[in-house]
Every structure is written in structure tokens, then in C-alpha cells.
C-alpha positions as CSV (number, residue, x, y, z in Angstrom):
1,M,-40.6,-13.9,13.9
2,R,-37.5,-13.0,12.3
3,D,-37.2,-16.4,10.7
4,W,-40.6,-16.0,9.2
5,L,-39.7,-12.5,7.8
6,R,-36.8,-13.8,6.2
7,L,-38.6,-16.7,4.5
8,A,-41.3,-14.4,3.6
9,A,-38.9,-12.0,1.9
10,L,-37.2,-14.9,0.0
11,L,-40.7,-16.1,-1.3
12,G,-41.7,-12.3,-2.1
13,M,-44.4,-11.9,0.4
14,V,-42.9,-9.1,2.0
15,S,-40.5,-6.4,0.5
16,V,-36.8,-5.8,1.6
17,P,-35.7,-2.1,1.6
18,A,-33.8,-1.2,-1.3
19,A,-31.1,0.6,0.7
20,A,-30.5,-2.5,2.6
21,A,-30.3,-4.9,-0.5
22,R,-27.8,-2.3,-2.0
23,T,-25.5,-1.9,1.0
24,P,-22.0,-1.7,-0.6
25,K,-19.1,-4.0,0.3
26,P,-16.1,-2.1,1.8
27,L,-12.8,-1.6,0.1
28,Q,-10.3,-4.3,1.5
29,I,-6.6,-3.9,1.8
30,Y,-4.1,-6.4,3.0
31,F,-0.7,-5.7,3.9
32,I,1.2,-8.9,3.4
33,D,4.0,-10.0,5.3
34,V,6.8,-10.9,2.8
35,E,9.7,-10.3,5.5
36,G,10.8,-6.7,4.8
37,G,9.6,-6.6,1.2
38,Q,6.4,-5.2,-0.1
39,S,3.2,-6.7,-1.2
40,T,-0.1,-5.2,-0.7
41,L,-3.5,-6.5,-2.1
42,V,-6.4,-4.2,-2.8
43,V,-9.9,-5.4,-3.4
44,S,-12.3,-3.1,-4.3
45,P,-16.0,-3.2,-3.3
46,A,-17.1,-4.4,-6.8
47,G,-14.4,-7.5,-6.4
48,Q,-11.7,-6.2,-8.7
49,S,-8.2,-6.7,-7.4
50,L,-4.8,-4.9,-7.6
51,L,-1.9,-6.3,-6.1
52,I,1.0,-3.9,-5.5
53,D,4.4,-5.7,-5.7
54,T,5.1,-9.4,-5.0
55,G,7.8,-9.7,-2.5
56,W,10.9,-11.8,-2.6
57,P,11.9,-15.0,-4.7
58,G,12.8,-18.2,-3.3
59,F,11.9,-19.6,0.2
60,G,10.1,-22.4,-1.3
61,G,7.4,-19.8,-2.7
62,R,6.9,-18.4,0.7
63,D,5.7,-15.0,-0.3
64,A,3.6,-16.1,-3.4
65,N,1.9,-18.7,-1.2
66,R,1.2,-15.7,1.3
67,I,-0.3,-13.7,-1.4
68,V,-2.6,-16.5,-2.7
69,D,-3.6,-17.0,0.8
70,A,-4.7,-13.6,1.3
71,A,-6.2,-13.3,-1.9
72,H,-8.5,-16.4,-0.8
73,Q,-9.3,-14.7,2.4
74,A,-10.5,-11.7,0.3
75,G,-12.6,-14.0,-2.0
76,V,-10.3,-13.4,-5.0
77,K,-9.4,-16.0,-7.3
78,R,-8.0,-14.0,-10.0
79,L,-5.6,-10.8,-9.8
80,D,-7.0,-8.4,-12.4
81,Y,-3.9,-6.4,-12.0
82,V,-0.3,-6.7,-10.6
83,L,1.5,-3.6,-10.3
84,I,5.2,-3.4,-9.8
85,T,6.5,-0.2,-8.2
86,H,10.3,-0.6,-9.1
87,Y,12.4,-3.6,-10.0
88,H,14.2,-4.3,-6.7
89,R,14.1,-8.0,-5.8
90,D,12.1,-7.6,-2.7
91,H,9.3,-6.1,-4.8
92,V,9.3,-7.8,-8.1
93,G,11.3,-11.0,-7.4
94,G,8.3,-13.0,-6.6
95,V,6.3,-12.5,-10.0
96,P,7.4,-15.8,-11.5
97,Q,6.4,-18.0,-8.5
98,L,3.3,-16.2,-8.1
99,A,2.2,-16.4,-11.9
100,Q,2.6,-20.2,-11.2
101,R,0.0,-20.1,-8.5
102,I,-2.7,-17.6,-9.6
103,K,-4.2,-16.2,-12.6
104,I,-3.0,-12.8,-13.5
105,G,-4.8,-10.2,-15.7
106,T,-2.8,-7.2,-16.5
107,F,0.8,-6.2,-15.5
108,V,1.3,-2.4,-14.7
109,D,4.7,-0.7,-14.1
110,H,6.9,2.6,-14.9
111,G,8.6,1.3,-17.9
112,P,11.9,-0.2,-18.3
113,N,14.6,-0.7,-15.5
114,M,16.5,2.4,-14.9
115,E,19.3,1.0,-12.4
116,D,22.9,0.1,-13.7
117,S,22.8,-3.0,-11.3
118,D,23.5,-6.7,-12.5
119,V,21.1,-7.9,-10.0
120,T,18.1,-5.5,-11.0
121,R,18.7,-6.4,-14.5
122,E,18.4,-9.9,-13.8
123,D,15.2,-9.4,-11.7
124,F,13.8,-7.2,-14.7
125,A,14.7,-9.9,-17.3
126,A,12.7,-12.6,-15.3
127,Y,9.9,-10.4,-14.7
128,N,9.8,-9.6,-18.6
129,K,9.6,-13.3,-19.2
130,V,6.4,-13.6,-17.1
131,V,4.8,-10.3,-18.5
132,A,5.2,-11.6,-22.2
133,G,1.7,-12.8,-23.0
134,H,0.1,-10.7,-20.7
135,A,-1.8,-7.4,-21.1
136,H,0.7,-4.9,-19.9
137,I,0.3,-1.0,-18.9
138,I,3.0,1.7,-18.3
139,L,1.6,4.0,-16.1
140,R,2.8,7.8,-16.0
141,P,2.5,10.4,-13.4
142,G,-1.4,11.7,-13.5
143,E,-2.8,8.5,-15.2
144,G,-4.9,5.9,-13.5
145,L,-6.3,2.4,-13.5
146,P,-9.8,1.5,-14.5
147,I,-11.0,-0.1,-11.3
148,R,-14.8,0.4,-10.7
149,G,-15.6,2.2,-7.7
150,L,-12.1,3.5,-7.0
151,E,-10.1,6.4,-8.1
152,V,-6.3,4.9,-8.8
153,Q,-4.1,7.6,-9.8
154,A,0.0,7.5,-10.3
155,L,1.7,10.4,-8.5
156,A,5.0,9.4,-9.3
157,A,6.7,7.2,-12.0
158,A,10.0,6.6,-13.8
159,G,11.7,9.6,-11.9
160,K,8.8,11.9,-12.7
161,V,5.9,13.2,-10.4
162,I,2.7,14.9,-11.0
163,N,3.1,18.5,-12.1
164,D,-0.1,19.9,-10.7
165,P,-1.7,19.8,-7.2
166,L,-4.5,17.4,-6.7
167,P,-8.2,18.9,-6.0
168,G,-8.0,20.4,-2.5
169,A,-4.2,20.3,-2.3
170,G,-1.8,23.2,-3.6
171,E,-1.0,25.1,-0.3
172,A,2.5,26.4,0.4
173,N,4.1,23.8,2.9
174,S,5.6,25.3,5.9
175,Y,7.6,22.1,6.5
176,C,9.8,22.6,3.6
177,A,11.9,25.4,5.0
178,A,13.5,23.2,7.5
179,E,13.8,20.1,5.2
180,P,17.6,19.4,4.3
181,Q,18.4,19.1,0.6
182,P,18.6,15.3,0.1
183,P,21.1,13.6,-2.4
184,D,20.4,12.3,-6.1
185,D,19.4,8.7,-5.9
186,P,20.6,6.8,-9.3
187,S,18.6,3.7,-8.1
188,E,15.1,2.2,-9.0
189,N,13.9,3.4,-5.7
190,A,13.7,7.0,-7.0
191,R,11.8,5.7,-10.0
192,S,8.9,4.1,-7.8
193,L,5.6,4.0,-9.2
194,G,3.7,5.8,-6.4
195,L,-0.1,5.7,-6.0
196,L,-2.9,7.5,-4.3
197,I,-6.0,5.3,-3.7
198,Q,-9.5,6.7,-3.0
199,Y,-12.7,5.4,-2.3
200,G,-15.1,8.0,-1.7
201,K,-13.6,10.2,1.1
202,F,-11.0,7.3,2.1
203,R,-7.7,8.2,0.6
204,F,-4.6,5.8,1.1
205,L,-1.1,6.7,-0.3
206,D,1.7,4.3,-1.4
207,L,4.9,5.6,-2.7
208,G,6.9,2.4,-2.9
209,D,10.5,2.9,-2.1
210,L,10.4,6.5,-3.5
211,T,13.3,8.3,-2.0
212,K,13.5,12.0,-0.4
213,K,14.3,14.0,-3.4
214,K,11.3,12.8,-5.2
215,E,9.2,12.9,-2.1
216,I,10.0,16.6,-1.6
217,A,9.1,17.2,-5.2
218,L,5.6,16.1,-4.3
219,A,5.5,18.3,-1.1
220,C,7.6,21.5,-1.9
221,P,7.4,24.2,-2.0
222,N,3.8,23.5,-2.3
223,D,2.0,20.5,-1.2
224,L,0.6,18.5,-4.3
225,I,-1.2,15.6,-2.7
226,G,-3.2,16.9,0.5
227,T,-3.9,14.8,3.5
228,V,-4.5,11.2,3.6
229,D,-6.3,8.8,5.8
230,L,-3.9,5.8,5.4
231,Y,-0.2,6.2,4.8
232,L,1.9,3.0,4.0
233,T,5.5,4.4,5.3
234,T,7.6,4.7,2.2
235,H,10.5,2.3,1.5
236,H,9.8,0.0,4.7
237,G,10.4,3.0,7.0
238,L,14.0,3.7,6.2
239,D,15.9,7.0,6.9
240,E,16.4,7.5,3.1
241,S,12.6,7.9,2.7
242,N,9.8,9.4,4.8
243,A,10.9,13.0,4.5
244,K,9.2,15.2,7.4
245,A,8.1,17.7,4.8
246,L,6.2,15.1,3.0
247,V,4.9,13.0,6.0
248,W,3.9,15.9,7.9
249,A,1.9,17.5,5.0
250,L,-0.1,14.2,4.5
251,H,-1.5,14.7,8.0
252,P,-2.2,10.7,8.0
253,R,-4.8,9.5,10.5
254,V,-3.1,6.1,10.6
255,A,0.3,4.9,9.2
256,I,1.2,1.2,8.5
257,M,5.0,0.2,8.5
258,N,5.8,-2.6,6.0
259,N,9.0,-3.5,7.7
260,G,10.8,-6.6,8.6
261,A,12.5,-7.8,12.1
262,H,16.0,-6.4,10.7
263,K,14.9,-4.3,7.8
264,G,13.0,-0.8,8.0
265,G,11.5,0.7,11.0
266,S,14.7,3.1,11.3
267,P,14.3,5.1,14.6
268,A,14.8,8.5,12.8
269,A,12.0,7.7,10.1
270,W,9.8,5.9,12.8
271,Q,9.8,9.1,14.9
272,I,9.0,11.4,12.0
273,V,5.9,9.3,11.2
274,H,5.0,8.7,15.0
275,D,5.0,12.6,15.5
276,S,3.1,13.6,12.5
277,P,0.4,16.0,13.2
278,G,-3.1,14.3,13.5
279,L,-1.6,10.9,13.6
280,I,-4.0,8.7,15.6
281,D,-2.0,5.4,15.3
282,L,0.9,3.7,13.8
283,W,0.9,-0.2,13.0
284,Q,3.8,-2.4,12.2
285,L,4.0,-5.5,10.1
286,H,7.1,-6.6,12.5
287,Y,8.6,-5.6,15.6
288,A,11.8,-3.6,14.6
289,V,14.7,-5.0,16.3
290,E,17.0,-2.0,15.7
291,G,14.3,0.4,17.2
292,G,14.1,-1.3,20.7
293,K,11.4,-0.3,23.1
294,D,11.3,3.7,22.4
295,H,10.9,3.1,18.7
296,N,8.1,0.2,18.3
297,V,4.5,0.4,19.1
298,S,2.7,-1.5,21.6
299,E,2.6,-5.1,20.6
300,E,-1.3,-5.2,19.9
301,K,-0.5,-3.2,16.8
302,I,2.5,-5.2,15.7
303,A,1.5,-8.2,13.4
304,N,4.7,-10.4,13.9
305,V,6.2,-9.7,17.2
306,G,9.2,-12.0,17.3
307,E,11.9,-13.0,14.8
308,D,10.3,-15.9,13.6
309,D,8.7,-16.2,10.2
310,T,5.1,-16.2,11.1
311,G,3.8,-14.2,8.1
312,K,0.6,-12.6,9.9
313,Y,-0.7,-9.6,7.8
314,I,-2.5,-6.5,8.8
315,K,-6.1,-5.7,7.2
316,V,-7.9,-2.7,6.5
317,T,-11.4,-2.3,5.4
318,A,-12.7,1.3,4.4
319,E,-16.2,2.8,3.7
320,R,-17.0,5.2,1.2
321,D,-17.5,7.8,4.1
322,G,-14.0,7.7,5.1
323,S,-14.3,5.5,8.1
324,F,-12.0,2.5,8.2
325,T,-11.0,-0.6,10.6
326,V,-7.6,-1.8,11.0
327,T,-7.2,-5.6,12.1
328,N,-4.1,-7.5,13.2
329,E,-4.3,-11.1,12.1
330,R,-2.0,-12.3,14.7
331,N,-4.0,-11.6,17.6
332,G,-7.4,-10.3,16.2
333,F,-7.2,-6.9,17.8
334,S,-9.1,-4.4,15.7
335,K,-9.5,-0.6,15.7
336,T,-12.1,1.7,13.8
337,Y,-11.7,5.2,12.9
338,S,-14.6,7.2,12.3
339,T,-15.5,9.7,9.6
340,K,-13.0,12.6,9.6
341,K,-14.9,15.7,10.8
């Protein structure tokens, strides 16, 4: 009977409910393992793609290959936007190799390099060689990208942050009083281009490698962001970032740590995220050797459990109602988080 109805529908003999025909695709987010760097692929329900950072150079094109593989998994043949949060090698270094493997539409960044470092100047120059001839957007706090069906807004860029609270935010942050005053950071980390991505009720925050002084500017004395559903731990889960006043004000339901086996996942930062009010689960790209058994999650939520270079990703699919599912590529373990009440 079902086969007959399907054939009849194709021939126009019976109608298919319009709602069923227009069921929207979910938002897809791939947290790609680039061994302690960052590369996050966002694919909108309409099929537009945004890649945030490109991982490391070298290694025979390892990181570029992993990005292209994830893009193919998502049905993407062209990267509409490649956004570079800042010009450190583990974020921008993979651009030349990536551009050799997949077509790129528009590059997005915070503007010129602002760090007095030979290696950063070198990587910025290599990046600019690839950007030449492509469309290029410099994004400032409060500005966004035109991706159909999504709201993509910069919250921090080039050392500045948004001035006004986002809708629903702006309340005094009670966690600020106990937050130590952090030092100034002259590096590119503090200039990171940080994003809030919204799909209906679903909110995802990625602040690149933003360090504590700029994080606190977003959270104190008033919380400018509000709560989020999904939080990518800032700066690979290092202690220089993930200020408690910010993380706890966000009340993330789920956090994902883009650490490596020997980079990120620092015990103090891990604990702040783990103890965040309202957190249901923390997932990790790697087992953090420094953390030991007390500062790593259960293996089912870790994409790469050993020190071997296996390159497994974590995938998130999100619906407009705010529900979402997280899947570990290594073992197929998956968990769905319902709509926030």
C-alpha cells in the first residue's frame, strides 16, 4: 500500500501534504579535528557554507583534506565563506592548501594582523596571497553575514566588542564580582573575530581564541550575550580564556572542546566549563593527556581517545525550535537535546 501511495504521489494521483513537502533541513555543524587548532564547518538549511578557520599548514595537507572530507559529508562542493578568527598558524595556516582543494567564495576576517611576531606576519602574508582575487569582507562587532536562514553576528573583532546587549541580554552579571582582573594581551588572540550563530531558537557561540580581558568585556558588569545552547570552548579550553564570569553567564546546555591530546583541555578551564550552571554535557575532540581521569569526560563523548592521529569529528544537527543532536564520528554515539523549556 505504501509503495502504491508513493507511486501515486509521483504521478499526481494523490496529494502530499504541503507541510511534509516543505520540512526544513537542519543546521549542520562539523567540529573538525585539526589536532589542537580550529576548523568548524557550518552548513545552513539552505545549503550555504561557512568554514571558521582552517587548521595547520603542512602534514601533507592533513587538515585541508579533513575539511574537504567533512564538506563532502555535508554535501558541500564549494565553501561560500571562509572566516579566519585571527592569524595564528593553527587557525589560518591551512588556507593555502585548502584553496588548492576546494573552491572558496568569500574570505572574512577582522582586518590587518595586529601582532608583532615574525611567524604571525609570515602566516598573514601567506593568507593575503590566497585572498587576492577573492571577495573579501572585514567584519566588525555588530555586523553580520548574509547567510539565508541564519543570523550570523560578530560580537568581537580586532580588539573591540559590541557596545550594546543583544536582545534578551543586558542584565547585571553576578559572577563578575569574583572574577580576577586579567592582564592585557597584545597577541592576535585578543583580536579574535568571535561569532554568535542563530537558527531560530538555537544559539551557537564561537569566540575563536579570545582571551579573558575581552571575554570579560562581553560579560561584565552586564551580560551582553545572553544564554546559548552550544558553546565552543574558547581558545581550545586553555586557562588564558574561558573566564568564569563569561562561561557561567552563558549557561550553555552543551559545550564542545576543540582541544588536542597535548593542547588545550587545561584542568582549570575544563572545570569551569564542566561546572557551568545548566550544562548538560561536555564533549571533547581529544582526550586531554594533561587532564587525566579527573578532567576528561567519558570516552563515549570524546572523538579521539588516544594520542594517535585519527581525525574523527563531532557533528551537531540543530532544528529551528532549539533542539539539537550531537554525534561522535568515532563510535556513532549520539545524544539529542530537546527544546529549551
